[in-house]
Each structure stands twice: as C-alpha cells, then as structure tokens.
C-alpha positions in Angstrom: -29.1 0.6 6.6 -30.7 2.8 4.0 -32.5 1.6 0.9 -34.5 4.9 0.5 -33.4 5.9 -3.1 -30.4 6.0 -5.3 -30.7 9.7 -5.1 -29.2 9.4 -1.5 -25.9 8.0 -2.9 -22.7 10.1 -3.1 -20.9 11.2 -6.2 -18.4 8.5 -7.3 -14.6 9.2 -7.5 -14.5 9.4 -11.3 -17.1 12.0 -11.3 -15.4 14.2 -8.6 -12.1 13.9 -10.5 -13.8 15.0 -13.7 -15.2 18.1 -12.0 -11.8 18.9 -10.6 -10.1 18.5 -13.9 -12.6 20.9 -15.4 -12.0 23.4 -12.6 -9.1 25.2 -14.3 -8.8 28.6 -15.9 -11.1 30.9 -17.8 -13.1 29.1 -20.4 -16.1 30.3 -22.7 -19.5 30.1 -21.0 -22.9 28.8 -22.0 -21.8 25.6 -23.6 -19.0 27.0 -25.7 -16.4 25.2 -23.6 -14.4 22.2 -24.7 -16.2 19.7 -22.4 -19.7 20.7 -23.6 -18.6 20.8 -27.2 -17.6 17.1 -26.9 -20.9 15.9 -25.7 -22.3 15.3 -29.2 -19.3 13.3 -30.2 -19.3 11.3 -27.0 -22.9 10.4 -27.1 -22.8 9.7 -30.8 -20.1 7.1 -30.2 -22.0 5.6 -27.2 -25.3 5.2 -29.2 -23.8 4.4 -32.5 -25.5 7.2 -34.5 -25.1 10.9 -34.9 -27.0 12.7 -32.0 -27.3 16.1 -30.4 -26.8 16.1 -26.6 -27.5 18.8 -24.0 -26.5 19.0 -20.4 -29.2 19.8 -17.7 -29.0 19.3 -14.0 -32.2 17.5 -13.1 -34.3 14.6 -14.5 -37.5 16.7 -14.3 -35.9 19.4 -16.5 -34.8 16.8 -19.0 -38.2 15.2 -19.2 -40.3 18.4 -19.1 -38.2 20.2 -21.8 -38.0 17.2 -24.0 -41.8 16.7 -23.8 -42.4 20.4 -24.4 -40.3 20.2 -27.5 -42.5 17.3 -28.9 -45.9 18.3 -27.6 -47.7 21.6 -28.3 -49.9 23.3 -25.7 -52.9 21.5 -27.1 -51.1 18.2 -27.2 -51.6 14.9 -25.3 -48.7 12.8 -24.0 -49.5 9.1 -23.4 -47.6 7.5 -20.5 -47.8 4.7 -17.9 -49.9 5.7 -14.9 -46.9 5.1 -12.7 -44.5 7.3 -14.9 -42.4 9.8 -13.1 -43.8 12.6 -15.3 -47.3 11.6 -14.1 -46.7 11.0 -10.4 -43.6 12.9 -9.3 -43.0 16.0 -11.4 -45.6 18.4 -10.0 -47.1 19.1 -13.5 -43.8 20.1 -15.0 -44.4 18.7 -18.5 -47.7 20.5 -18.6 -46.2 23.7 -17.4 -43.1 23.8 -19.7 -45.2 22.8 -22.7 -47.7 25.5 -22.0 -50.6 23.2 -21.5 -50.1 19.7 -22.9 -51.9 17.0 -20.8 -50.7 13.5 -19.8 -52.9 10.5 -20.6 -51.9 7.8 -18.1 -52.5 4.2 -19.1 -52.3 0.9 -17.2 -49.7 -1.8 -17.9 -48.5 -4.7 -15.9 -45.2 -4.4 -14.1 -44.8 -0.7 -15.1 -44.7 -1.4 -18.9 -47.2 -0.3 -21.5 -48.6 -2.9 -23.9 -49.0 -2.2 -27.6 -52.6 -3.4 -27.5 -53.5 -1.0 -24.7 -51.7 1.9 -26.3 -53.3 1.2 -29.6 -56.7 1.1 -28.0 -56.1 4.4 -26.3 -55.0 6.0 -29.6 -58.1 4.6 -31.4 -60.4 5.9 -28.7 -58.8 9.3 -28.5 -60.7 11.9 -30.6 -58.8 14.1 -32.9 -61.5 16.7 -33.7 -61.0 20.4 -32.8 -62.6 20.1 -29.4 -59.9 17.6 -28.0 -56.3 17.8 -27.1 -54.3 16.2 -30.0 -52.1 13.1 -29.6 -48.6 14.3 -29.7 -46.2 12.0 -28.0 -45.6 8.8 -26.2 -43.3 8.7 -23.2 -41.8 5.5 -21.9 -39.6 4.8 -18.9 -36.5 2.7 -19.0 -36.0 1.1 -16.5 -39.7 1.5 -15.5 -40.9 3.0 -12.2 -41.6 -0.5 -11.0 -38.0 -1.7 -11.6 -38.6 -3.6 -14.9 -37.1 -3.2 -18.3 -38.6 -2.9 -21.8 -37.1 -5.3 -24.3 -36.1 -3.8 -27.6 -39.0 -5.4 -29.5 -41.4 -4.0 -26.9 -40.2 -0.5 -27.5 -40.2 -0.9 -31.2 -43.8 -2.1 -31.3 -45.0 0.9 -29.2 -42.9 3.4 -31.2 -44.3 2.0 -34.5 -47.8 2.7 -33.3 -46.9 6.2 -32.2 -45.2 7.0 -35.4 -48.1 5.7 -37.5 -50.2 8.4 -35.9 -47.6 11.1 -36.1 -46.5 11.0 -32.5 -43.0 11.5 -31.2 -41.5 9.0 -28.7 -39.6 10.1 -25.6 -37.7 7.8 -23.2 -37.2 8.7 -19.6 -33.9 7.1 -18.8 -33.3 8.1 -15.3 -32.1 4.5 -14.7 -31.2 3.8 -18.3 -27.8 2.3 -17.3 -29.5 -0.3 -15.1 -31.9 -1.4 -17.9 -29.0 -1.6 -20.3 -26.9 -3.8 -18.0 -29.9 -6.1 -17.4 -30.7 -6.5 -21.1 -27.1 -6.8 -22.2 -27.7 -5.1 -25.5 -26.3 -2.1 -27.4 -27.6 1.4 -26.3 -28.9 1.9 -29.7 -31.1 -1.2 -29.5 -33.4 0.4 -26.9 -33.3 3.9 -28.3 -33.0 5.0 -31.9 -33.1 1.6 -33.5 -36.4 0.9 -31.6 -37.9 4.2 -32.7 -37.1 6.7 -29.8 -36.8 10.3 -30.9 -35.5 11.9 -27.7 -34.0 10.4 -24.6 -33.7 11.8 -21.0 -30.3 10.2 -20.0 -29.9 10.0 -16.3 -26.5 9.9 -14.5 -27.3 11.4 -11.1 -28.9 8.2 -9.7 -25.9 6.2 -10.8 -23.1 8.1 -9.3 -23.1 11.7 -10.8 -23.6 15.0 -9.1 -26.7 16.8 -10.6 -25.9 15.7 -14.2 -28.5 14.6 -16.9 -28.4 14.7 -20.6 -31.1 15.3 -23.2 -30.2 13.3 -26.3 -31.9 13.9 -29.6 -31.9 11.2 -32.2 -34.3 13.2 -34.3 -32.1 16.2 -34.6 -34.8 18.3 -36.4 -36.1 19.0 -32.9 -33.0 20.6 -31.6 -33.5 24.3 -32.4 -36.8 24.5 -30.6 -35.3 22.7 -27.6 -32.4 25.1 -27.4 -34.8 28.1 -27.1 -37.0 26.4 -24.6 -34.0 25.4 -22.5 -32.9 29.0 -22.3 -36.4 30.4 -21.7 -36.8 27.8 -18.8 -33.6 28.9 -17.1 -31.6 25.7 -17.9 -28.9 27.0 -20.1 -26.0 26.7 -17.7 -23.3 29.4 -17.7 -20.8 27.0 -16.4 -22.0 23.9 -18.2 -18.4 22.5 -18.3 -19.0 21.0 -14.8 -22.0 19.1 -15.9 -20.6 18.1 -19.3 -17.4 16.9 -17.7 -19.4 14.5 -15.5 -21.3 13.1 -18.4 -18.1 12.6 -20.4 -16.5 10.8 -17.6 -19.7 8.8 -16.8 -19.9 7.4 -20.4 -16.2 7.2 -21.5 -14.8 5.7 -18.4 -17.4 2.9 -18.2 -18.4 3.9 -14.7 -22.1 3.9 -15.8 -21.8 0.1 -16.4 -19.7 -0.7 -13.3 -22.1 1.1 -10.9 -25.2 -0.2 -12.6 -24.0 -3.8 -12.7 -23.2 -3.7 -9.0 -26.6 -2.3 -8.0 -28.5 -4.7 -10.2 -26.6 -7.7 -8.7 -27.4 -6.6 -5.2 -31.0 -5.9 -6.0 -31.3 -9.4 -7.5 -30.1 -10.9 -4.2 -32.8 -9.0 -2.3 -35.5 -10.1 -4.8 -34.4 -13.7 -4.4 -34.5 -13.5 -0.6 -38.0 -11.9 -0.7 -39.6 -15.0 -2.1 -43.4 -14.7 -2.5 -43.4 -11.2 -1.1 -41.8 -9.9 -4.4 -44.3 -7.8 -6.5 -42.4 -7.3 -9.7 -39.5 -8.9 -11.5 -36.2 -7.3 -10.4 -34.6 -6.0 -13.6 -32.8 -2.9 -12.3 -31.9 -1.7 -8.9 -35.4 -1.4 -7.4 -37.2 -4.1 -5.3 -40.9 -3.9 -4.6 -42.3 -6.1 -1.8 -45.7 -6.8 -0.3 -44.6 -7.3 3.3 -47.7 -6.5 5.2 -47.9 -3.7 7.8 -46.6 -5.7 10.7 -43.5 -7.2 8.9 -42.7 -3.9 7.4 -42.6 -2.3 10.9 -40.4 -5.2 12.1 -38.0 -4.6 9.2 -37.7 -1.0 10.2 -37.3 -1.9 13.8 -34.3 -4.1 12.7 -32.6 -0.9 11.3 -33.6 -0.9 7.7 -34.9 2.3 6.1 -37.0 2.4 2.9 -40.2 4.1 1.5 -43.7 2.8 1.7 -45.2 2.1 -1.6 -48.8 3.2 -2.2 -51.2 3.5 0.6 -49.9 2.7 4.0 -52.5 0.1 4.8 -51.3 -2.0 1.8 -48.2 -2.9 3.5 -46.1 -2.6 0.4 -42.5 -1.2 0.2 -39.9 -0.1 -2.2 -36.2 -0.7 -1.6 -33.6 0.8 -3.9 -29.9 -0.1 -4.0 -27.5 2.8 -4.5 -24.1 2.5 -6.3 -22.2 3.0 -3.1 -24.5 0.8 -0.9 -22.3 -0.7 1.8 -21.8 -4.4 0.8 -22.8 -5.8 4.2 -26.2 -4.1 4.0 -27.6 -6.5 1.5 -26.9 -9.9 3.1 -28.2 -8.4 6.4 -31.4 -7.4 4.5 -31.7 -10.7 2.9 -31.3 -12.5 6.3 -34.0 -10.2 7.8 -36.4 -11.0 5.0 -35.8 -14.7 5.5 -36.8 -14.3 9.1 -39.9 -12.4 8.2 
C-alpha cells in the first residue's frame, strides 16, 4: 500500500483521451498548433483575468524558468526553507538565472509570515557588494501540506512589491490548496499580488504537464527566450497543451484534488497526536517514532521518512488513483500504533 508520492500515480483517463485526440494529422510545431494556441484563453477563463500561459514538462523547469525571468544573476529570491526550489531542485533556479541565490526563511507549518519576511528584507543590504532582492517565491500548497489563505499571500506580496520584488507561486499542488480553501483561483493568485505561477498538473493526474502562467504579461518576452535557450520549447507541444486544456476545462483538477484531500483528512484524523502539521492538501506528516514507523512498514505500508532517520518522522501522500481500501487500512494501523 503505497503512500510514497503523488508522482507515483498514473495518468487519469481524461488526460489519456486528450492525448489521443491530439494525436491526429500533421499540425504546426513549436506551439503554433490549435491546442497550444488555446492555452491563453483557457487559463484566462480559469483565473478570471487575461494571462499568458506556456506549457512545460516538469515542475522544476516551470519554477526555475519563472524565477530566472524575475531574478537577475545578481538577484536574491526569498523563499521558505522547506521550499522545493531550495531543497529538491539541485540548484536549478540559480543555474537558469545565471547566478541568483535563494534566501531561505523559517515559517511555521511551511508558511512564511509577513513579519519574518519584512525583517529579512529590512536586514538585507542593497549596496553594490550584495545580491539584490529580486523575488519572493511561495508554495501553494506548501511543502508541509498546508495552504496559504488569500490574505496571507496578499500581505506578503504587498511587502514584496513595496521593495520592487516580483512574486512567484510554486503551484505543484495548486488544485489541492484551491479545493481546501474553496475560493476562486484568482483569489490566491493575481488578486493577491502573484506575478507568475507554476501551475502543476502532473501530481494530480496528468502526464508530464505543467504550465507557467503570467499575470504580469510584461515578463513574457524574456521568458520565451529563456525557455527556448533552456531546451524547453517543445516541438510537439500539442500533447502537453491538450492535457492542460482537458485538466482545466473538464474539471478533473477539482475531482482528483477533492478526493485526495478527503482521504488525507481521514489519515490525519486517525493519526491523532502524531500529526505534525494541519492537513490542508493531500500530504500527511507524522511523528511516529522509529519503532512504530518500522511496524507500519512491516504491515505493508510504504512511505518516505521525513528529515533525519532518528527523528522518526514520516510523510504520507495520497495519489489521485489511490486504491480506496488503502486509506481505512492505514487509519486502522495508525490506531493500533
């Protein structure tokens, strides 16, 4: 019974059907096809404002190219210390930007606080000897399975914009946060001050399909050139664009995310005092202890350790196609522990 990661999930039927539908005939390449040409319109309708949207195949590419667009080689990108860009992307934002550095900050339950971000800005020198504050990167849902409320993003974005920083949102699990919050997509993006979004679909049922969505469209030309130079301008982008269109227009994003959120909530409730963070997406973090963690694995459950092994902490992630019976079995096992 696997709770490793939502990356282990399959591609859902609607996505496979969209790929099949796009797999017909000779069509223009490099984004000139009918599917890719519709991305702007589709994403504009979804977010309720005119946007420019671009298909890429990985979340790392979406994040790194977005940040390279808003941060110069001498720039600094503020982020949470647990952020994927800081922990799990092998220096890609620094590489693709040509040298921009990440400034990791602490925040409870994976969320940055305006006071801490404001203090970091105030303490960061802007003289010629220092890297210059350039961007703020937030993660929604966070790496610890929590969600920023619209007002929290707005407060952080206002501080960033006051200092001339752009705001990037890593939305690898954007759908999960959106379903938990029950708000409009615009409420946690452009209305809250986000300039560019990495919109993930792969973790929620797609097949190597992510989008970079620009609310500040003045950034687009630079991004287009960086994307080409980085080798992410896809010759057959219709296959990724078709997935993104189906993902948003069919509502599969909501159906899959609501299911994973619901199952994760059940696990969190069963965990009781072992729960480390509020369950606001499809991830559950537990402090089990080394012995109980081994016992859970011996009972047939697979998951990743979190942090150092001696801490006895674990991360369990529900996938969109998680077998329904896995979750009550896990809840029962947690109860016995």
